[in-house]
Steps between C-alpha positions, in 0.01 A plus 500: 500500500714369777576166650349287227588139455796296631853633485731359234678192628855536363780753496725554204849651503328841481429477871828684552433763238544776758771333688803609304441875481823634660528755777751772428729521804229366723559290811344154530129509548346353813445130509147356457263495790497181714313224322476691173665409170802696391434710190725617228796736522497869560313751293579852384278715718278801478745692713785443260282564198354822635837650614508867408788590287576792730875526557594550136215744447595701807863524373373635169284757675802625696695562184207684339463721806874579502471613140228744593222318320143504624434214741320204342156395616491319828536124464187301569472359850624147544223241506683319777581618854763356734597242249204266512172692550280660242495876553205655683430720200473195280285306741264804524429458133383138530121476432311439825328177395217372716501731802432338835175686568368436153583128522340465845179666374483267197561191711225592746257565214594179309448284807152649556392504134304229322629345185254605228663325202787267413668521164767296325816659375729776615623342823749236397435127484162358400397415860509868599217745446447873466237601764275799485417611854185661622681819583587543134861396521665195339737243640693199377390187684786250507427136564822314566590164350581418862449705816871585538473733200234715665694478830813620318310785342366616832826462695696675223261791512545542876877447487511791256332697780765398747768612256335831427429433134136393508399803289649315201246210540125530421283470816416134566254334740392141555146379445314176572305336218150429627235454231224561751676784678401865469819603312448250218121476489469683164751276317398149615464382139841636404652325803367169378664555166829603657554158666622680812472288813252606761685653794815575299694809588567737206674835476334822392745735340404849394464541124717776357426657163747601226800296609771430243773247460851555639824390338796449735749792482878474514686332660254213462334579165797443278451228248689173576508260216736296288693386805557847643436568862256773615699822511429816703485838335831694489568773748491771238157398369339479843648820625316684225156365582217752536327542834194295382718192448684555825164513682408168346834346622413612852194282481688215340743487787215448737347237274814291474557512873133404556509211258815368669338509845192322376685268260258610224599323179204621291624843400844601364642158602260322270617721211863422582424128507340526157821633349605140435220474247435859397809726479283808451273447799657785698377739236145388570265584789607393849258252648263635762629856493300790357530875481232748602432813291699709749810275448462309827579132479236252624622173651224265383407141573732400787360149546845340442644683804596351832319167527528376142828670434664365817424142385695563180804686627750254348363561154451880508760645734769465231306787337357693795828522692711647210219746431524622857876527471457722191336769710728716723279812524193487721225712639628608839165416667510147356856447626407639847206258531718205391759597760237517771356154410852364502592655834185382673481172306130576477413459129240223549365658826445838331332339203274288723398798709410709193324210323285410803414869572401584139356191343183369669526162317861438582424186706333332204837466322731510800847641515846389406634176640791520739742401222353769270530760773866403541557534127348846501731618777801344324417688187457829690840437658654436160358818357633691804849357441479590133412861582790512746728359230384775257564767767858368558567502125373857469722613792804336338470689173 
């Protein structure tokens, strides 16, 4: 379940747990975006950790060839191209997730369907319900503790579309609670028991079967306890990862960038925060992240994004910013979209255009405030500078 309850009030010395991971021969990282808190120090990055040990191996191959030996098998292709982008071959192996056409069809059907039953359990906090729809499908109905959580869920979903990663989020539509309305007619009694306010806006999110928990991989999943700082995996260990794990890291790179842009504190960040009480928390499931049977990651419950998260930047950016800095390999399409939003300074405008075009009930919750729109653009600009910094580092090696 995502976005439940109030955020913890205090920060312990573990706020900087990522801050002291050194960069090997790295230049200074870009400064924080205007108006945003400065995070910890630099991080060892994917790019450094995934470096192919090619020069030594090529030298050895030459000596073997000179001695007349049979040539060794061809080395596997590097998972990284041009220093900072996941290879096309690797990206092609990423599970497709929720395809655009499939998502559009489900959203259209869900908006037209009647709710035939509401059940407790399976959808997070106690105020939510699992709905059975008249077309035979199921959906999680999320009722926010306050409207900004549903607004954050909706805006995060459509920002993922702007960034080209919406296939990682389950299809989500808004609905209006009307006990006497056609959509809710069959569940009037259940509505009374739910204590939902008449006229409230809720979110309908497609139910997905057979999802399993996800534990954070290296460099974030290492145990940090007994005063030790969270350490990334060594270059040798990561270089030997099988394709299935590399495919997962492709998705994680998008997730960490997405959570930075939305200031979502209710996923990996909440696990990192809990290290001060539970030194083994990173070996447990990551909040609001699940895996489909085909290996695709599902970014669940994004209620903490944008609106709620932007109110709590001072508390959570000491975690979100170092996480972003720990990633220096990106999907090329994601980096290209970030660059375009930076160049045009159009992050909020693109989000507004998409939200208004694709969500019929958008006006019920409204859009970002002017200050929130400025924060979104500032965070896009910061990500763009970070990607440029990674590119410069790669060119210098």
